[in-house]
N, C-alpha and C positions, 0 to 999 in steps of 0.2 A: 519400414513398417514398424509402428510403435506397438505397445502391448495391447492397447484397446483394439487396434486394427487386427492384431493377431488373434485375439479372442473372438472377434466378429467373424474372421475367416474360419476359425475352427467351428464356430456355431453353424455357419452356412454349410460347411462340408459334412458335419455330423449332426444335422438337424433331427435325425431319427433316434438319436440317443438322448433321452430326457436328462440323464444325470450329467452328461457333458454340457448340455445347454444350460442347465441350472448352475453348474460350476462356473461357466463362462460369464453368465449374467452377474453372479456374485462378485467375480473378479473385476468386471467392468464397473460395477457399483462402487467397489472399494477404490478403484483408480479415480473415479469422478469425485468421491468424497474427499480423497487426499488433496485434490486440487482446489478445494474451497478454502479460502483464507478467512480465518476468524480474526476480527479486529476488536481489540479491547475498547469498550465504550468510553473509558476514561481517556484513552489516547485520542479518540475522535473528538471528545469534548474539549480537551486542551488544544488540539489542532484548530478547532473552530474558534476558540478564543484568540489564538494567535492571528488567524485570518481576520477576525473582526477588529482586532487592535490595529492591524495594518490598514484595513479598509476605512476605519474611522479617522485615520490621520494620513490621507493620501499624499500629502506633500512632505512627509517626514521620512527620514532615512533611519532604518532600524538595524541594530546589531543584536546578536543573541543575548548579550548582557543586558541591553536595554529592554528586550522583551521579557527576560527572566525577572528583572527588577519590577516590571509592570505587572506581570501575572503571577509571580512566585515560581518557585522551582529553580533548577540549576540552569546555568547558561548552556550546558551541554544538551540538556533536554530541549531547550528553546531552539538551539542550533539544528537539532535533528528534525524538528517540526518545520522550521523555516526552510530547510533544504528540501523536505518532502513537498511543501507547498510550491517551492520554486521549480522543482522537477515536474510538477503537475501543471505548471503554467499559471497558477493563481497569483503569484507574485514574481518579481524579477530579482535575480541575484547579481550583485556587482562585486567584482574582485579587484583589489589593488594589491600592492606589494605586502602590506601589513594587515589589512582588514578585509573582511567579507561583510558586505552590507546588503540590505534588502529594501526594496521599495515596491509600491503597488504597480508602478509602470516603469 
């Protein structure tokens, strides 16, 4: 039983006490608000630029350094976004002994 279920159970068993129901509703709202992830618009913008770059050159192999040189920023920043896109299935990650590269397919 998680916290939300616990508060719902308390509300069901103590429906006649308005203060308890109000308290439980506020706690449930806070739990739901905590789960909402806020994404920085600049992060989404850079990520979309990375994806557009890879999609514009479908036969090319990309490294984080190559993306950083093309779009600006550090290779670490590019690597984070490339990994995110690969984890979401938008691009494909290839690893060998020394390098990590990314392609559209």
